[in-house]
N, C-alpha and C positions, 0 to 999 in steps of 0.2 A: 443622170444617175438614178437608177431604180432602187428604191428602198423597200424592203419587205415590211409587212405590218408587224407590230410588236408581238413577241412570242408570249404564249400563255405562261402564267405562273405554274411551275410544276407541282405546287402544293395544292392547287385547286383547279379542277377541270370545268366545273359548272356550278351554278348556284343551288341546284337541286341536291346534289350529293357531294359534300366536301371530302377531299382526300383525308384519310387518317394520317395522324402524325407520323406513325412508323412508315406508312407508304410514301409520304413525302420525302422522308430521309432516304428511303431506299431508292427513290427516283433520282435524287441528287447524286447519290453514290454511283448509281448506274450510269448517269451522264459523265461522271468523273472517269469511270472505266472506259467509256467510249472515247473520251478525250485522250486518255492514255494510249489507247489503240491507234488513234489518229497520229499521235506523236511518233509512235514506233514506225508507222507507215511512212510518215513524212521524213523521218531520219533515213529510211532506206531509199526513198525516191528523191532525196535532195540532190545528189550528183546529176541525175538525169535532167532535173529541171534546170539546173545551172547551165548544163551543156546546151539545152534547147534555147535558153535565153541568150546565151552567147552567139549561137548560130543565127538566131533571129536578128540580133543587133548587127552582125556582119552583113547579112543580106540586105538590111535596110540601108547600111552605109554604102554598099556597092551600088545600090539602085539610085543613089543621089538623094537620099533623104536628108533631113536636117540633122546637124550634129547634136542639137539639143535632145532629139529623140534617141540618138545613139547613146548620149550621156546618161539619159534616164535608164536605158537598158543596162549600162554598166553599173550604175548605182543600185538598180534593183537586183542585179546578179549578186551583189555583195550582201544584200539584206538577209538571205537565208543562212548566213554564217553564225547567227545567234544561237544560244543553247537550245537544244531541241525541246526541252520542257517548257520553254517560254515562247517559242515560235512554232506552233503547230501548223505548217503550211499544208493546205489540202492538195490532193492530187488533181491535176487538170484532166479534163476529158481527153480521150485519145485523139479525137478529131481536132482539138485545139492545139495539142502538142505537135501534131504533124503539119499544122498549118504554117507555112513560112511567112505569112503576112500577119501574124498575130502580135508583132512587136508593139502595136498601138494599144494593145490591151494590158501591157505590163503594169500600167498605173492602177488599173482596176484590180489586178491580181494582188498588188501590194496592199491596197486598201482592205481586201478580203483577209489577208494574212494578219494585218494589224487588228482588225475587228475580232478575229478568232483569238488573238493573243490577249486582248482585253477581257474577253469572255472567260478564258481559262484562268486569268488572274483573279477575277471575281469569284469563280468557283473554288479556287484554291483558298481564298480568304474565308469563304463560308464553311468549308469542311471542318477546320479545327473547332469552330463554334458548335457545329452539330455533333462532333465526336465527344465534346465535353460532357454531354448529357446523353449517353447511349440508351437506346430503348431495345427491349427484347423484340425478336422477330414477331410479326403478326401471327395470330393463331392459324391452325390449318383450316383451309377453306376460305380464308379472307384474302386471297390473292386478287390483284387488280384485274377487273374484267377486261376482255379484249378490246371493247370499244373505248376504254379509258386509257389504254397504253399508247404512248406517243408513237406517231407514224414514223416510218423510216425517213420520209422526206423532211420531217421536222427535226430529226437528229442532226442533219448536215445543212448548213445554210446554203443559199443560192450561190452559184459560182461567180455570177457576174456582178453581184451587188453586196456590199458589206451589210451585215445585219445591225439593227439598233440594239446595242447591249443594254440590258436593264440591270441595275445594281440590286442585289437581293436585299429585301427589307426584312423586318422582324418576322420570324417564322411563327405562323399561327399554330394553335394547338387543338385542332379538333380531335376528340378522343374516341376510341372505339367503344362499343357497348361493353358493359362489364360482363365478365365471364362468370362461371359458377361461384368462385370465391371472391370475385370483385377486385383482385389485386392489380389487374391491368387496366382498371377503369380510370384511376386517378393519375395525374402526372408524376414524373420522377425528377423534377427539376424546379426551377424558379419561375418558369413561364406560367402566367396566371391563366385561370379558366376563362373562357369566353362565355360570359353569362347571357349573351344574346343567342347562343346555341342552346336548343332545348335539352339536348343530352347533357351538356356540361352544366347547365342550370339545375337539372335534376340531380346530378352528382353533388353539386354544392348544397342543395337543400337536404339531401340525404346525410351529408356530413354534420349538419346542424341538429339532427334528431337526437333525443335524449338517450342516455345509456340504458342498458337493460336492467340495472340494479339502482334503486334509489339510495342516495347517500344521506344518512341522518346524523353524521358526525361521529360515528363509532368505529366503523370498519374502514380505516384508511387504506389498508393493503388491498382490499378488494376494489376500491375506487381506482387505485394505481393500475391494477391489472386491466380494468375496463378501459382506462385511457390509453394504455399501451396497445391494446387490441384495436382501438379506433385509429390511433396514429399509424399503426402498421398497415391498416387498410388504406389510409389516405396518403401514405408515403410522406409523412410530415413530422417524423420524430425529431429532426433538427430544430424545430421551433422551440423545443424545451432546452436547448443548449444555451448556457449562460456563461459568459466570461467574466471572472472576477479575480483580481490580483494575478493577472497574466495566466490564469488557469481556466480552461473550459470544462465545465461539468454539466451533466444532464440533470435537470430539475426533478425528474421522476425518481431517480435513484439516489440523489444527493440533496434532497430538499432541505435538510437540516443544515447543510454546509453553505448554502447560498442565501444571501440576504435579499430582502424585498427590494431594496434600492437597486441592487444589481439586476434583479429581474425586471424592474420597471425600465432601467436603462436599455436592456436588451430589447424590450418591447418597443420603446421609442425608436430605436435604430431600425427595427424590423418594419415598422409602419411608415417609414419615410419613402419607400419605393413600392410601387404597385407590383408585387410578386405573388406567386402562389402561396408562399409561406405567410404572407399577411392575410390572404383569404382564409387559409387554414386556421390561423390564430383566432380570427373572428368566429369562424364556424365552431371551433372548440369552445370558445367562450359561451356562445349561445347553448351549446350542448351541455356544458357544465351547469349553467344557470337553471336549465330545465331538468337536470338529473339529481337535484338536491331536494330535500323535503321543504315544506313551506316554512317551518320554523327556522331552519338553517338558511334558507334564502333571505329571510328578513335580516339575519345577521350579516349576510354578504352585502345586502343593499345599503346597510349603514356605512360600509367602506367602499361605496361605489366610486368615489373620486380616486381611489388607488389603482383601479384597473380599467378605467375608461380612457380610450385613446381619441383620435381625431373623429369629429362628427358624432360624438357620443357612442362610439362602438367599443365593445368590450374586448379585452385580450385574454385568450384562454390560459396561457401559461401563468399570467399574473394572478388570475382568479384561483388557479390551483395552488399557488404559493400562499395566498391569503387563507385558503381552506386548510392548508397544512399548519399555518400559524394559529388558527383558531382551534384546531382539534389536537395538535401535538406540538406545543411550544417547545422549542429547543433550549433547554436549560439543563444544568448539571443534575438538578434534583430529579427531573423526569428521566434522564438517561440512567441515573443510578438505580431508580426503581425498576426500569426495564432490565438492567443487568442482574438485579436481585431475582427478578422473575425467571430469567434465563438460568441462573445458577441453582434455583430451587425447583426447576421443572422436573417432573417425574413421569415415567411411562404409565404408572398406575393411574394417573389422572386422565389418561387417554385410553382406557380399556386395556392396558398392558400391551398396546400395539406400538411397535417400533416405527412403523411408517407414519402414523399420526403424530407420534412424538417428534420425529425428524421434521415434519412439516411445521409444527408449532415452533420448534427450535430455529428453523430457518427464517420464519416470520419475525420472531423477536430479534434475531441477529441482523436481518436486513433493516428493521426499524431503528435499531440502535445506530447502525452505520449511516443510515440516511439522515438521522438527526445530528450527525457530527460526533458520534461517540466512538469512532474507530480507535482513537488513542486510549480511551478508557477500556476498550475490549480488544486486547491483542490476541494473538494466535494461541498463546499458552493458556490464557483464561478461557478462551473458547473451547479448547481441547479438554481442559479439566472439567468444565461444566458439562460437556457431552459425556465424558467418561463417568462422571458422578451420577448422571441420569441412568446410564446403562447399568451401572453397578447395583441399582435398586431393583432391577428385574429379578423376580423370584422364580427363575427357571434353571435347573441344574446345569444343563449343557451350555446355556448362554452365560451363566456365571463362570463356568470353566473357560469359555472363550474370552471373557473379559479378564479373567485372572492371567491368562497368557499375554494378553495385550498390555496389561499393567506392568508386567515384568520385562517387556521389550522396549526398545527405544521409541520415543514418540514419533508419530507420523502426522501428516496434516489431518485436521479434523474432518475434512471432506472424505478422505480415504477411510477413516474409521467409520464414518456414517454409512458409506457404501458397503463396507464389510459387515457392519451390523445389520443392515437391511438384507443382505444376502443370507446371513446366518438365520435371521428371523424367517425369511421366506422358506428356507430349507426345512426348518423345524415345523412350520405350519403345514407344508406339503406332506411331511411324514407323520403328521398327527401327534407330535410330541409337545407342541408349544403349550397347549391348554391343560396338559397333565399336571397335577399338583406336585410340587417339589417335596423332597424328604422333610424339610422343615415345616412345610404346610401340613403334611400328613401328621407329623408329631403334634403340631399345635391343634389340629382338628381332633386327634385322638385324645389329647389332654382335655380339651373342652368337652368332648363327649363323655369322658370318664368323670370329669368334675360334675357334669350334669347328672350322671348316674349316681354319684355319691350323694348329691343333694337330694335326689329322689329317694335314695335308701334312708338317709337321715329323716326325711319327712315321713316315710313309711314307719320307721322305728318309733319316731315320736308319737305318731298316731296310735301305734300298738300299745305304747306305754300308757298313753292317756286312756285308751280303751280298757286296759287291765286295771288301772287305778280306779276307774268308775265302777267296776264290779266289786271291788274290795269293800268290805264293811268298814265304815268309818267308826272310830271309837265314840262312845256316847259322850256328849258334852256335859250332861247332868251327872254329878257324882252319885246321886240317889239311884240312877238307872243302872249304874255299873254293878255287875254281879261279882260277888266275892268268889274267889276260887274255892272249889270244894276241898274239904279236909283231906279226902282220899286222892285228890288229884296228884299230890306229891310232885309238884313241879319243882325240880331241883333248882337251886340257885345257880348251879353251873350249867344250866341248859344252853347258855350261849357257847359253852365249850364242848358241846356234845360231840361235834364232828371230830374234835381233837381227841376226846376220850375214846371215841369209837375205834381209832386206829392206834391208840397207845397200848403196847403190850403190858400185861400184868406182871407182877413180881414173880420171881422164880418159885415154882411150886403152886402157884395160884392159877395155872393155865386152865385147869378143869373146874375151877371153883365158879359156882353160879353166883352172879351178882345181880341184885335187883336194882333197876334204875329206870326212871321215867324217860320215855322218848321225847321227841321235840313237841309232840302234841300233848304231853303231860300224862300219857297212859303208862302205868307201871308195867315193866316187862322184865323177864329174866334173861340174863346174858352170860355167855361164857366165851372164852377165847378159842379161835380156830387158827391153827398154825398154817393151814393151807390157804385160807383167805387172808391171813395176816390182819385180822381185825376182829372186833367183838361181834358175835352173831347171836341170834336168838337161840336159846337153849333147846326150845321145842318149836318146830316150824308149824305152820298153819295146818299142815296135813298130819300132825301128830308125831312126826319123826324127830328123833333127837339129832342135834347137830353140834358136834365138838370135834376136837382134833382126832379122836379115835374113830368116830363114826363117819367122818368126812372122807370121801373117796379120793379126794385130791382135785377132782374137777369142780366140785363144789356145786351146791344147789344154787339156782338163780336167786340173786338178791332181790328183795322186793323193790320195785320201782318207786321212785319218789311219788308222793301224792300229787294230784293236779295242782294244788295250791303251791307246793314246793317247786313243781316244774315252772309255773308262771313266775315265781320269784326268781328262779334261775334265768329264765328268759329275759326278764326285765334287767337283771344285773348284766347279762351279756350284751343286751342292746345298748345300755348306757355306756358300757366300756367301748362298744363299737362306734357309737356316735362320737365319743370323745376322740377316738383315733382318726375317724374320717374327717372331722373338723380340723384337726391339726394337719392332716395331709393336704387338704384343700388350701389351707393357708400357705403351706410350704410350696405347693405347686404354683400358686399365683405369684409368689415372690421369686421363683426360680425359673429360668428358661427351659431347663430340662428336668422334669420330675418323673421320668419313666420308671426309675427304680422304686420310688415310693408307690407309684401307681400300680406296678406289678405286685408289690406286697399287699397293697390294698385289695386288689382283685383276688389274690390268693386267700386273704383272710375272709373276704366276703363269701367266696364260694365254699370255704371251709365252714363258715357259719351256716350256710344253706345245707351243707352236708350233715350238720349236726341235727337237722330237723326243725330249725327255727323258721317259722313262716310269718 
């Protein structure tokens, strides 16, 4: 019996270029399709084979052959009655089927059928294991070269001798080179990397490289994002899954709800078998140790016994859990502080930007839930905190938008956040977001007017001081004081001169000339003028008489007050104005809306300017 040499492993063709993992799986699947085609052909050709075998057995019996040979022919004729998927009988060459003396070869034919049956059973047993970890098709241009494709003669075994069937061993995992994003470089299952392969060893060393951002113990959320990016590249996110109390949670998103003991138990179970996840755990551990600052690394080394596994190797998920415990201990006090920060968060702290406010809001919310504070921060509290922050926005249209939302039934806070961002983006694109609101304009105007009032008061005070410095101070020495002249005739009622000036005389005394000293003490002659309705000089400076009879009704111009009198009037008006402005500033500071007082103040100020006071 001639035995063919062992067939090559379809996963490797030579030592120089190993087949890629995806190509090996494609080769096995292609052989399965060939076997299916052979089964269909065998099912169609089975009746012809049985008839040929029966005819050959009859010819041998008529020729005087041994009954044992005929018996073998009968037994062999019944063999192809097995199910077609388990007995893929090959088609015999045409010259052998037409050969009447081929009954002696029936034994060899049955051996060939049994060999093919065993090979198909082995292939069927290997396909479910390969389908459990499907791989994407290889990139364009990476098709198998023609020289490496199996020859047509290798697809079908020899007709005269059964092949030696090889049981499929563990599938190797030679990886394709990484593409631009590197996502197809690392495996997608538990099959470990072959560190004897240069390509796979390079991927393994690349996974141990430190992260782009150094962690100093402050920004834990950024560290989590960097780890998630590295795990997505390596296809090893399941290494952070920890089962505790019959519930499986991911350590990156629920680090506060998972204990260190459960994390260590998951690491111990992961390190018992040589899988890719164990390699990824060690690579992530080395990555984390090199991604922290020197001060923080010293704190980690003090707890080295908590994360070291077999042969002194570190476990990445356990190191991450220890980092979380050192930077963000899960206790009620810390969670409550974070909830208070969430409830007092304001867009004003982030440049009045809704997008930056939402980012900070989501960071605090994720941190609270990761630390196990989901029960302390329910949906109602989250929505109220978000709405409270939005209500602090000082923009008229956005406040109107929130006023409508406050009067409507509550929606999930995620929907409110999306609608808030949409409204914010629309207002920014229209150029309306940074315009001051009506309240801001009133406050700005009030502050500006208050500043103007203070400047006016300062100016008035300076003028009063300037006027006072020019006034002659009374002598302090009594000897230097001059006695009033005898003819000065300064009346005792000089203080009531203004009142006397407008008081009409008794009936019949309208034209009577009265001698009375003016305010400066000079004696003058006065009489009443009914047209001016006041006492006037009987003789004006130009020598004309002025009384009720000589007055034309229009009246001659009254003599303007002296410069000294004008200054005195100015000082008095300034002092009155200063008192009024001081009272209005105080009232404005105590009230939210002082527009009425401010308008009156401005009217009085401009009226004062119109009077000629400078």
